[in-house]
C-alpha atoms as a printed R data frame, in Angstrom:
    type eleno elety resid chain resno        x      y        z
1   ATOM     1    CA   MET     A     1 -102.398 35.573  -97.338
2   ATOM     2    CA   ALA     A     2 -104.707 35.504  -94.336
3   ATOM     3    CA   GLY     A     3 -106.230 33.121  -91.814
4   ATOM     4    CA   PRO     A     4 -109.169 30.779  -92.321
5   ATOM     5    CA   VAL     A     5 -111.732 31.896  -94.870
6   ATOM     6    CA   PRO     A     6 -115.251 32.300  -93.461
7   ATOM     7    CA   ILE     A     7 -117.742 29.955  -95.121
8   ATOM     8    CA   GLU     A     8 -119.851 32.940  -96.249
9   ATOM     9    CA   ASP     A     9 -116.817 34.335  -98.059
10  ATOM    10    CA   ALA     A    10 -116.057 30.971  -99.683
11  ATOM    11    CA   ARG     A    11 -119.644 30.725 -100.934
12  ATOM    12    CA   LEU     A    12 -119.606 34.285 -102.259
13  ATOM    13    CA   ILE     A    13 -116.234 33.784 -103.967
14  ATOM    14    CA   SER     A    14 -117.494 30.583 -105.610
15  ATOM    15    CA   ARG     A    15 -120.493 32.472 -106.956
16  ATOM    16    CA   LEU     A    16 -118.295 35.370 -108.117
17  ATOM    17    CA   ARG     A    17 -115.932 33.018 -109.929
18  ATOM    18    CA   ALA     A    18 -118.973 31.503 -111.692
19  ATOM    19    CA   ALA     A    19 -119.889 35.016 -112.947
20  ATOM    20    CA   ASP     A    20 -123.081 35.165 -110.840
21  ATOM    21    CA   ARG     A    21 -124.271 38.762 -111.340
22  ATOM    22    CA   GLY     A    22 -126.254 38.635 -108.103
23  ATOM    23    CA   ALA     A    23 -123.055 37.799 -106.219
24  ATOM    24    CA   LEU     A    24 -121.283 40.787 -107.761
25  ATOM    25    CA   ASP     A    25 -124.175 43.042 -106.763
26  ATOM    26    CA   GLU     A    26 -124.110 41.583 -103.245
27  ATOM    27    CA   LEU     A    27 -120.362 42.179 -102.972
28  ATOM    28    CA   TRP     A    28 -120.635 45.754 -104.180
29  ATOM    29    CA   VAL     A    29 -123.531 46.590 -101.848
30  ATOM    30    CA   SER     A    30 -121.508 45.265  -98.903
31  ATOM    31    CA   TRP     A    31 -118.225 46.946  -99.785
32  ATOM    32    CA   ARG     A    32 -119.029 50.145 -101.708
33  ATOM    33    CA   ALA     A    33 -119.147 52.361  -98.597
34  ATOM    34    CA   PRO     A    34 -115.698 51.277  -97.328
35  ATOM    35    CA   THR     A    35 -114.367 51.513 -100.885
36  ATOM    36    CA   TRP     A    36 -115.731 55.038 -101.235
37  ATOM    37    CA   ALA     A    37 -114.193 55.972  -97.869
38  ATOM    38    CA   VAL     A    38 -110.768 54.739  -99.001
39  ATOM    39    CA   CYS     A    39 -111.124 56.558 -102.345
40  ATOM    40    CA   ARG     A    40 -112.222 59.744 -100.594
41  ATOM    41    CA   GLY     A    41 -109.319 59.512  -98.174
42  ATOM    42    CA   MET     A    42 -106.827 58.933 -100.977
43  ATOM    43    CA   GLY     A    43 -108.338 61.161 -103.665
44  ATOM    44    CA   GLY     A    44 -108.835 64.289 -101.622
45  ATOM    45    CA   GLU     A    45 -111.188 66.187 -103.899
46  ATOM    46    CA   PRO     A    46 -114.570 64.533 -104.536
47  ATOM    47    CA   GLU     A    47 -114.007 64.465 -108.322
48  ATOM    48    CA   ARG     A    48 -110.684 62.651 -107.977
49  ATOM    49    CA   ALA     A    49 -112.149 60.272 -105.391
50  ATOM    50    CA   ARG     A    50 -115.049 59.550 -107.775
51  ATOM    51    CA   ALA     A    51 -112.593 58.715 -110.575
52  ATOM    52    CA   LEU     A    52 -110.751 56.275 -108.283
53  ATOM    53    CA   PHE     A    53 -114.040 54.757 -107.113
54  ATOM    54    CA   ASP     A    54 -115.333 54.344 -110.675
55  ATOM    55    CA   ASP     A    55 -112.050 52.740 -111.739
56  ATOM    56    CA   ILE     A    56 -112.233 50.182 -108.926
57  ATOM    57    CA   GLN     A    57 -115.877 49.423 -109.686
58  ATOM    58    CA   ALA     A    58 -115.051 48.957 -113.379
59  ATOM    59    CA   GLN     A    59 -112.185 46.568 -112.584
60  ATOM    60    CA   LEU     A    60 -114.167 44.522 -110.059
61  ATOM    61    CA   PRO     A    61 -116.053 42.141 -112.423
62  ATOM    62    CA   GLY     A    62 -112.859 40.952 -114.099
63  ATOM    63    CA   ALA     A    63 -110.905 40.746 -110.857
64  ATOM    64    CA   VAL     A    64 -113.367 38.577 -108.932
65  ATOM    65    CA   ARG     A    65 -113.195 35.750 -111.468
66  ATOM    66    CA   GLY     A    66 -109.627 35.112 -110.365
67  ATOM    67    CA   TRP     A    67 -110.218 35.304 -106.636
68  ATOM    68    CA   SER     A    68 -108.953 32.421 -104.531
69  ATOM    69    CA   LEU     A    69 -110.926 30.371 -102.053
70  ATOM    70    CA   GLU     A    70 -107.837 30.594  -99.816
71  ATOM    71    CA   SER     A    71 -108.273 34.247  -98.832
72  ATOM    72    CA   PRO     A    72 -111.201 36.217  -97.329
73  ATOM    73    CA   VAL     A    73 -113.162 38.662  -99.450
74  ATOM    74    CA   CYS     A    74 -111.838 41.656  -97.500
75  ATOM    75    CA   CYS     A    75 -108.231 40.764  -98.315
76  ATOM    76    CA   GLN     A    76 -108.889 40.112 -101.983
77  ATOM    77    CA   LEU     A    77 -110.834 43.330 -102.354
78  ATOM    78    CA   SER     A    78 -108.011 45.146 -100.558
79  ATOM    79    CA   ARG     A    79 -105.600 43.712 -103.120
80  ATOM    80    CA   LEU     A    80 -107.702 45.125 -105.981
81  ATOM    81    CA   VAL     A    81 -108.076 48.509 -104.275
82  ATOM    82    CA   TRP     A    82 -104.349 48.628 -103.498
83  ATOM    83    CA   ARG     A    83 -103.357 47.824 -107.069
84  ATOM    84    CA   ARG     A    84 -105.727 50.376 -108.582
85  ATOM    85    CA   LEU     A    85 -104.699 53.126 -106.147
86  ATOM    86    CA   GLU     A    86 -101.035 52.295 -106.624
87  ATOM    87    CA   ALA     A    87 -101.445 52.506 -110.408
88  ATOM    88    CA   ARG     A    88 -103.637 55.608 -110.492
89  ATOM    89    CA   LEU     A    89 -101.810 57.579 -107.783
90  ATOM    90    CA   GLU     A    90  -98.287 56.261 -108.441
91  ATOM    91    CA   LEU     A    91  -97.730 55.625 -104.742
92  ATOM    92    CA   PRO     A    92  -94.064 55.735 -103.702
93  ATOM    93    CA   ARG     A    93  -92.509 53.433 -101.139
94  ATOM    94    CA   PRO     A    94  -91.835 55.181  -97.831
95  ATOM    95    CA   ALA     A    95  -88.281 56.375  -97.276
96  ATOM    96    CA   GLY     A    96  -88.624 55.582  -93.579
97  ATOM    97    CA   ILE     A    97  -91.263 55.862  -90.937
98  ATOM    98    CA   GLU     A    98  -90.620 57.433  -87.589
99  ATOM    99    CA   ALA     A    99  -93.172 56.492  -84.977
100 ATOM   100    CA   SER     A   100  -93.211 58.846  -82.029
101 ATOM   101    CA   VAL     A   101  -95.675 59.516  -79.238
102 ATOM   102    CA   PRO     A   102  -96.596 63.212  -79.179
103 ATOM   103    CA   ALA     A   103  -96.302 65.103  -75.934
104 ATOM   104    CA   ARG     A   104  -99.906 66.267  -76.176
105 ATOM   105    CA   THR     A   105 -102.894 64.620  -77.787
106 ATOM   106    CA   ALA     A   106 -106.504 65.687  -78.107
107 ATOM   107    CA   THR     A   107 -109.660 64.380  -79.715
108 ATOM   108    CA   PRO     A   108 -109.910 66.294  -82.980
109 ATOM   109    CA   SER     A   109 -113.159 67.189  -84.736
110 ATOM   110    CA   ARG     A   110 -114.304 65.276  -87.801
111 ATOM   111    CA   ASP     A   111 -113.161 68.119  -90.078
112 ATOM   112    CA   GLU     A   112 -109.806 68.243  -88.316
113 ATOM   113    CA   VAL     A   113 -109.336 64.483  -88.749
114 ATOM   114    CA   ALA     A   114 -110.081 64.854  -92.480
115 ATOM   115    CA   ARG     A   115 -107.601 67.745  -92.727
116 ATOM   116    CA   ARG     A   116 -104.914 65.812  -90.867
117 ATOM   117    CA   LEU     A   117 -105.532 62.686  -92.933
118 ATOM   118    CA   SER     A   118 -105.171 64.673  -96.158
119 ATOM   119    CA   ARG     A   119 -101.684 65.794  -95.002
120 ATOM   120    CA   VAL     A   120 -100.492 62.215  -94.457
121 ATOM   121    CA   PRO     A   121  -98.301 60.999  -97.341
122 ATOM   122    CA   PRO     A   122 -100.402 58.812  -99.670
123 ATOM   123    CA   GLU     A   123  -98.160 55.754  -99.288
124 ATOM   124    CA   LEU     A   124  -98.931 55.773  -95.544
125 ATOM   125    CA   ARG     A   125 -102.541 56.888  -95.890
126 ATOM   126    CA   VAL     A   126 -103.483 53.935  -98.113
127 ATOM   127    CA   ILE     A   127 -102.109 51.432  -95.570
128 ATOM   128    CA   TYR     A   128 -104.111 53.088  -92.792
129 ATOM   129    CA   LEU     A   129 -107.338 53.299  -94.801
130 ATOM   130    CA   LEU     A   130 -107.173 49.687  -95.968
131 ATOM   131    CA   ASP     A   131 -106.557 48.647  -92.377
132 ATOM   132    CA   VAL     A   132 -109.492 50.675  -91.058
133 ATOM   133    CA   PHE     A   133 -112.058 49.929  -93.753
134 ATOM   134    CA   TYR     A   134 -111.070 46.393  -94.799
135 ATOM   135    CA   ARG     A   135 -109.629 45.161  -91.481
136 ATOM   136    CA   CYS     A   136 -106.597 43.684  -93.191
137 ATOM   137    CA   PRO     A   137 -103.938 42.097  -91.008
138 ATOM   138    CA   ALA     A   138 -100.451 43.602  -91.227
139 ATOM   139    CA   ARG     A   139  -99.121 40.526  -93.023
140 ATOM   140    CA   THR     A   140 -101.751 40.948  -95.758
141 ATOM   141    CA   LEU     A   141 -100.934 44.629  -96.173
142 ATOM   142    CA   ALA     A   142  -97.228 43.745  -96.242
143 ATOM   143    CA   ALA     A   143  -97.829 41.218  -99.014
144 ATOM   144    CA   LEU     A   144  -99.892 43.752 -100.984
145 ATOM   145    CA   SER     A   145  -97.450 46.609 -100.607
146 ATOM   146    CA   GLY     A   146  -94.166 44.726 -100.743
147 ATOM   147    CA   TRP     A   147  -93.165 46.387  -97.472
148 ATOM   148    CA   ALA     A   148  -91.908 44.515  -94.446
149 ATOM   149    CA   GLU     A   149  -94.642 43.732  -91.933
150 ATOM   150    CA   LEU     A   150  -92.900 45.918  -89.346
151 ATOM   151    CA   GLU     A   151  -92.999 48.874  -91.759
152 ATOM   152    CA   VAL     A   152  -96.739 48.343  -92.264
153 ATOM   153    CA   ARG     A   153  -97.250 48.358  -88.502
154 ATOM   154    CA   LYS     A   154  -95.179 51.532  -88.201
155 ATOM   155    CA   ALA     A   155  -97.183 53.157  -91.009
156 ATOM   156    CA   ARG     A   156 -100.477 52.379  -89.285
157 ATOM   157    CA   ALA     A   157  -99.153 53.730  -85.986
158 ATOM   158    CA   ALA     A   158  -97.688 56.861  -87.577
159 ATOM   159    CA   VAL     A   159 -100.991 57.729  -89.249
160 ATOM   160    CA   ALA     A   160 -103.013 56.995  -86.115
161 ATOM   161    CA   TRP     A   161 -100.817 59.368  -84.139
162 ATOM   162    CA   ALA     A   162 -101.005 61.996  -86.859
163 ATOM   163    CA   LEU     A   163 -104.784 61.932  -86.576
164 ATOM   164    CA   VAL     A   164 -104.816 62.619  -82.847
165 ATOM   165    CA   ALA     A   165 -101.630 64.655  -82.501
166 ATOM   166    CA   GLU     A   166 -100.967 68.164  -83.654
167 ATOM   167    CA   GLU     A   167  -97.972 67.024  -85.696
168 ATOM   168    CA   GLY     A   168  -97.822 64.812  -88.814
169 ATOM   169    CA   PRO     A   169  -96.027 61.502  -89.385
């Protein structure tokens, strides 16, 4: 699903697969902030984001036992997050993604970025958030979503432009 697996990831995955509680704690400490950011971006309201976050955390111990030594931690965690968000939010496939360069762009405030992100359709928003917070390559996101790699790239571009432009994707 991805390139070479860093040795640190392989060691952590081996420990996770052996049900090492310290490894699970280590994983969660490293990835809870990005996971919360994705949940917050997808859930909108803090209560809904918290429910998504709690669901992912609850599913994590069972999921890690099946993780492969062939894929980095970030990609395998992205897979879990994708599947839980897809199930909980019933994410639709995009009907089509138009990528256009707006005539005028500006650097929006933090609140404006949050507002613009909340207006992005969830099926595009999740691709963008997993890319930003888990650094997943387009081919990994394509495999997770079932979309073509080109559609994933278009989704990331459409959301990026929506965040800096005055118009949405």
